[in-house]
Structures are given as structure tokens and as C-alpha cells.
N, C-alpha and C positions, 0 to 999 in steps of 0.2 A: 595360200594363194589369195590375192585380192585383186579385183578388177575395179577400176575407177573410170568414170565417164563424166566429163565436164560439159556444161551447157550454160547458155544465157549470155554469152558474149555478143558484142555487136559494136555499132558505131553510135556514139552519143556526142552531144556538144558539151563543152566545158561547163561545169556546174550541174550537169545532169546526174542521173543515177542508173545503176544496173544491179541486178542480183544474179550472181553466179550460183549454180547448183552442181553438186558432185554426187552422183549416185554410185554407191559401192555394192559389190557383191562378192561372194566367196567366203573368206574367213570372217568370223564374227566381228561385225562392225564396231560394236561397243568395246571391243578389246584393243582398239587402235586409237592412238593419238592422231589427230588429223591436222593438216596444215595446208595453207595456200602459199604458193610461190609465183613469181612472175619473171619473165625474161623479155627484155626489149632488144631490138636488133643491135648486134655488136656488143651486147652487155652480158655479164654473167647472170645466171639465175639467182634471184634474191628472195629472201624471206619476206612474206607479207603478214601472215597471221597464223596462229595455232590455237587449238582448243583441246581441252582434256577429255578423257573418256566420257565423263558424265555431262560435260558442257559447262561445268561450274567455274572453270578457270580458262581464261583466254590471255593471249599475248599478241601484241601488234608491233610491227616496225614503226619507228618514229615517223616515217614519211606518210603513214596512213592513219595513225592514231587520231581518233576523234572523227574520222570520216568513214572508215570501214568497220563493219561488224561481222564477226564470224559466229556462226551458230551451228548446231547439229540437232537432228531429229533421229534418235537411234531406232525408233519404231519404223521409220522409213528408210533407214540406212543411207541417210543423206546429210551432207554438210553444205552450208551455204556461206556465201560471202556477199553481204550487202554493201555496195559501194555508193556513197553519196558524195556530193561536191567534187565530182571528178575533175581532174586536171589533165592537160595534155601529157604531162610527164608520167601519168598512170598508164599510158599506152604501152601494151605489152601482150604477150601470150601468157595467160594465167593457167597455172597447173595446180591440180589437187594432188595431195600426197598423203600417204598413210604410214604411220610408224608403229611397229609392234612393240607395245609397252605403255607404261603409265606416265612416263616422264615427258613433258613437253620439251621439244628442242627447236632450234631455229636455223639449223644448217642442213643443206641438201643431202649430205653424206649420211645423215642419221635416219633418213626416211627410206622405207623399203619398197614401196609401191607408188607408181605415178600414173596419172591419166595422160591423155594425148594433148591436152591443152585446149583453151578456147581464146580466140583473139578478142581483145578489148582495144578499141581505138577511140580516143577522145580528141575531138577537133577544137581548135581555138575559137 
């Protein structure tokens, strides 16, 4: 059992930055591959970024590569998403997710636990 709570969302202007945090509790955090997903109104939930157990390997969707950075602090049981150079198309509810295992994946169906989401709105 894993509980995930996101925070850090808000309203920013295009070109601005936000840092999202995801605090995990329950099952050993370091045993989970972590990911960030997002869902805009009327759209399917899409992959944003993933990070391996140790944090040594990361993967990003092409749409955010070079602008977003995922990281984790296993001592704090927390994963972060630093979002820079934000664009209006980044507007969505952002979800933290945990997968039991060592293999990074990019599909929603492969993740076992989800947070409630935090709203990110980027104005023009």
C-alpha cells in the first residue's frame, strides 16, 4: 500500500516555473519506480516523466524534454518535478504515480498507485 500526495501546483505566466512535490508513505519508497502524468480537460492522461529507484535514470516525454526535470529524494520519500519555461499547453492536472518494480514505464496501466493530482495553469 502506497499513499501519494502532490503539492506545488498553481497559476503561472508563460515562461515561468513551478516545482511540484509528491510525498509518499506506506510501502518502501525506494522500491518504487516513480512517474509524473498529466491530464488536460477532455484529454487522456499522458506520460510526463519517470525516474528509476535510485534516481540515476530518467525519461521524459518529448513535449517536456529540456524543460522539465524529475528527481527524487529517497531519504524524504519525495519525488519532484521541476517545470521551467512553462507553456499554456502544459496546463493540466498533474498526477504522481508509483510502480512496484525496477523497470521504468511510460503507460498509465503499468502504475499501481496514484495521487489525487494538483492543478497547473499556465496563462498566455
